[in-house]
N, C-alpha and C positions, 0 to 999 in steps of 0.2 A: 512093379515099375509104373503102372498108371496111377496107382496111388501116390507114389511119392512124387511124381509131376505135379498132381494136384495139391498136394500139401506144400509143395515149393511155391506154387502159383499164389495160394492162399496166403502164405507168410508174406510174399513180396507185396501183395494187395494191402496187407495189414501195415508194413512199413510205410508204405504210400500214403495210407490214411492217415497214419499218426503223424507224418511228415506235414500233411495238410493242416493238421490241427495246430501245429506249433507256430504259425507264421507263414510268411511268403509275400508275394509281390501284391500289387493292387488287384489282382484276381479273387481274392476273397478269403485268403488264410488269415488275415490280420484280424484282431480284434481290438477295438477301443473302448475304454472304459470311461464313461461319462457320470459324473457325480453330481449332487445338487445339496444344498442346505435345506432346513428342515421349515420352510415356510413356502405359501402358494406360489409366489413370484418365481422364486429359484427352482421350485419343482416343474412348473410350466416351461421355464426355459430350458432346463436340463432336458426336459421331453422333446422340446423344438429342435434343440441342437442334435440330439439322437436321431429324430425323424429326418432332419435335413441331411445328415451324413449318409443316413441309409439309403436315402432317395438319390444322392448325387455321386455316391461311390460304391465300390463293392465292398468295403469295409464292413466288418461285423461291429455291432455295437453292444456292449453290456451295459445295462443301466444300473447305476447304484444310487438312486434318487432318495430324498428326504433322509440323508445320512445323520446329519446333526447340524451344529453350529458352524460357524466360519473356521474355528480352530480344527475341527475333526476333518473339514474337507481340505484346508490348506495343508494339514500333516499328511493326508492321503495323497495329495499332489507331490509333496516333497519326496514321500517315500516310494513313489512309483504305483502305489495302490490305485490311484486314479491317473487318467491322462489329461482330463480337463474338467471343468465346472464354471458356471457363471459366476464371476465375483465383481467388485465395484474397486474404482481406482482409488477412490478415498478411503476404503477399507484396508487397502494394500498399503496406502500413504501412512496412515495412523496405527494400523494394527500389526500387518506383516513387517513392516519396516520400521514402525516405531518413531516416525518423523513427526517433529512437532510445531515447526514454524508454518504459521497460517498462510495458505495460498488459496484464493478463491477462483483463479483464472482454471477454468477445467483443461484447456490445452496443456498448460505447465504442469498441472498435477500429473496428468496422463503420461506426458513425456518423461517427468522425472522418475515417476514410478517405474515405467517400463525399462529405462535404463538400468535401473538399479537392480530390478527383477531379473534381467538378463545376466547381468555382471555377477551378482552374488548369489542367486537362487536357482538359475538354470530353467527359467520360465519366463513367459510373457504374455501380455493380453494382446489379442488379435484387435481388430478395429471395433470402436465402440458401436453399440447396438442403436443408440438414439436417446434413449431415456435415463434421466438422472434421479435415481431412487435414494435421495438424500434422507437421513434421518430427520424427524421433525417432532414437535409435540402438538398435541391435538386436544380439543375439548369440544362439548356440545355447542352449537350455534348460538343457542339461547343465552347459556352463560357467557360466552364471549361477547356478546351484544350487551348484556346486562351489566358487564363489568369494563366494557369498553377495552377488551383486550384484543390486540392485534399483534403484538410482537412478544418475543421472549421477554424483555424488559417491562412490557405491561403485566405480563403474566407474574414475574417476580414481585410486583409491586402489590397483588392480592393473593400470593401463592399460600399464605398461611390460612387461608380459607378452604384449601382444597387437600384431596390426597391424590398422590401420583402413582399411577400404575406402570411399571416399566418390565420390560424382558429380562430374564436373568443374564442374558449376554450383554446387554446394553448396561445393566448394572455393573458389570466388572470390566468393561473396556476403558482403560484407563484415558487413553489419548481422545477417542471419539466418542466416549460414553457418559454415563451419569458422574463419574468422579472428576472428569474434566469440566464437563457442563455447568456443574455447581460452584466451580472455580471462577468461571466466566461470567456467570449471573448469580445475583443474591437471593436465589430461591430460599424460601422457609416454610415447605409445604408441611401440612400437619403430620403427614406420614407418607413414607416411600414403600410401596407394596411390590416386591418381586412377584412375577407370576410368568406362565407360559403363554406364548404368543396367541394361542388360540382362546385364551380366557379374557384378554384384555378387554375386547368390545363387549362381552358379556358383562364384565364387570362394571365398564362405564353404563352400560344400558340399564343395570339394575342399582346405580347409584353408588356402589361401593368405592369407586373411585370417580374423580372429576377430570382429571388430566391424564393422557397416557402418552407414551412415546410411541412413534409410528413411522412408517415409511410413507415418503410422499406419494407413492403410487399405490398404495394400499386400496383395494377394491372396497374394503369395509367402511373406509370413510365415506364414502358415497351412501352406503346402506344406512349408516347411522347418523348421518347429517352432521359431521363434525368438522371444525374448522382447523386447517392447519396454521401454525402461526410463524412470523418472519423471524428469522434467525438475524436480528439487528446487528449483533456484533460479529457475525460471520464465523461462529465457532466452528461450524462443521464444514469439511471441505466438500468439493462435489463428489458425488458417487455415480459416476457413469460407468453403466453396466457393459462388460464385454466378457468374452470368453477367456479364462485364464489357463494357458496350455504349458505343458512341459517342452522344453526346446528338443529334448530327445525325441518326444513324440512327433514334433514336426518334421523331424529328419526321417523318422521311421514310415511316416504316413505323408507322403509329399503332396496329395492332392488336399490335404485337410485345410490348411490355412485359407486357401481360395474359397472354399465351401462355406467356412465360418464366416468370411467376409461377404459372402452374399446377403447377410443380415445386416451388414453395416448400415446404420443410419436409418434403418426400416422401422423402429418402433418408437413412437413418441411417449411422452409422459402419460397423456391421456388415453393412449390406446393401451399401454400397459396397466392402467389403472382398470380400464374395462375388462381385459382379459382377466386380471385377478378377480374381478367383480362376478365375472361368468362362473367360476369356480366356486368362490366363498358365498356367493349370495344365490346364484341360479342352480347350483348343484351338478354342474358339468364337470367332467373328469379333466385333469390337467392334459392328459394325452389328447383327448377331443379337442379341447381349446387351441391346444399347440397345432394340430394337424390343420384345423378350420383355418386358422391364421395364416399358416404357410400356402395353403390353397388360395386364399384370398389375395396374397400378394404374388401368386403365380410362381412360387418357389418349388411347388411340387404338383403332381397330377391328382 
């Protein structure tokens, strides 16, 4: 009889434990899956969002960082494999929603994108974090000065003297990548070389390419003394960074949106470039950089 009671007690405890693993209230049963794209800034921000959630709630966080490009993360969000990741409203405008009409007002882009994302795809951006990581073209400062290149139109004028290095994703993004850009500007580069993100700066340092596509907040721009050019025809929309979250996730995790919005407006372009620089040039880990920044802003202890 005693053994039977013990067996029943253990079985009951086992059921309770399993129930605790499968979900529950804000007391700790729920797990959020945070993703990120495969470049430094997005990994830093994935870590920062994960650490902030862990510090401010009882939710468990699973990290799926450095997953791949935009398409991989967006499909993961749509399928429910991810709950959130950091994206950019300009990417949603041109890539996720396929919108073509040029809009340069950042508020209009954000509002329009968020309205359609919620109605059509069951997701939304929370409040923007403050930095605009727009696509840009960059080249060494000495070359820019030698050829008097300050804008994309200036670059087009002398582009037949240069080789352009671009990321694979940028090469194939119809609306806000190379296919659309070469329609907007009369570029005639000697060659366009597709390459992984991590190889662009090595290639420009070694003279294999003279111009690269980059993000305006890249830390490596500072390290290699590159000049970013003005998009004088306003081809690229704004790319304001914000967490992109499933609406179902926001319902399931009622504290989440307010926690994510603690970062709203907190990170400037210059600050984001510096965070990227600390990882890419100083060798710090994304997790360390994210933690230090959250502490500096008084958001975690």
